[in-house]
N, C-alpha and C positions, 0 to 999 in steps of 0.2 A: 504494500500500500504506500503510495507516494505521500509526500507532505501535503499537497493540495487536496488529494482525496480524503485524507484524514481530517483536514480542516473542514471540508464540506460536510462530511459525515457528522462531525461533532456539532456544527452549527444547526443542521437540520434536526439532529437528535435533541437538541436543547429547546428549540422553539417550534418545531413542526407538530402536526397533529397525527394521530394514528390513522394509517391507511392499511388495508389488508389485501394482499395479492392472493388471488385464487388461481392456482395452476392446475388445470385439468389434464389428466393423462387418460388414455384409453388403452385397453388391452382386449384382445379377442379371447373369449372363453370357449375352448374347443368342446367342452362338455355340453354347454347350453346353446352354442352357436350364436351368442350375442356379444356385443361389445360391452365391457364393464368400465365404467368411468370412476376415477378416483380423484378427488379434489384435495390439494394440499394448500393450506392457508399459511401465509407468512405476514405477520404484522410488523410494520416499520413506521418510522416517522417520515412525514412528507409535508411539503407546502402545497396547499390547495387554493385555487382561486377561480373565480368566474371570469369568462372572457369579457372584454369591453365591447360596447356597441360597435366601435370601429372594426374590431376583429371579426364581428359577426357578418360583415358584408362579404359577398362573394360566394357564399354557400358552403365553404369547406368546414366552417365552424358553426354549430347550432347553439341556440340559447340554452339547451340542456347540457351542453358540454362543459367540462372543467379541465383546467390544466393542473397537473400534479408534478411536482419536482421531488425526486427521491435520490439520495446519494447512491451511486453505483455500488459502493462497498457495503451498503446496508443489507443487500440481498445477495444470495449465493447463486442466483440464476439470472438469465437475461429475459426480461419480460417480452412477450410477443403479442402482436395484434390478435385480437379476439379473446385474450385472457380477461378475466374479470378483476375488478378492483372495488373493494367495499370502502366507502367513506361514510362514517357515522352509520346511519341505518339504510343507506341507499347502495345499490349495486350498479356499477358502471362497467361498460365494455371498453377495452383499450382500442382506440381507433388508429393512433399514430404514436411513434416513439422516436425521439431524437436524443442524442447525448451531447453534453458539453465537455469539450476537451481542453485541458490545461497542461501545457508542456508535454504533449503526446500521451496524456493519461486521461481516459474518460473518468470524470468525477461526479457527473450528475445526469440522471435521466430526466428528460422533459417529455411528459406523457399527456396526450390528449385522450380523455375518456368521455364516453357518451352514456348518459342515463336513459331510462325510459321516459316517455312523455307523460306518464301518469303522475 
């Protein structure tokens, strides 16, 4: 872990809110002939914000979307599109993921998530 990654992880850990990644894996059960899903939940600290009205123009971002920033070193896996993310009592789907790089070291994931319209 680099100096910058450690600093980002500590900052987000001190002032971020709980967010829970739900990583779903599937395996084929040869006995039943069905796919069996297993969800693994990982709770970490993250920064969550609503998008501004200016960011909502153009159609890529919707009003129900949120931006979540999580230190890359806070989780042991790479989040992927279609994974679920729980924020407080709501469940969101990951739409897009980007990373912030400092001195050739990814230190922060910037994740766009979308909730349901209900």
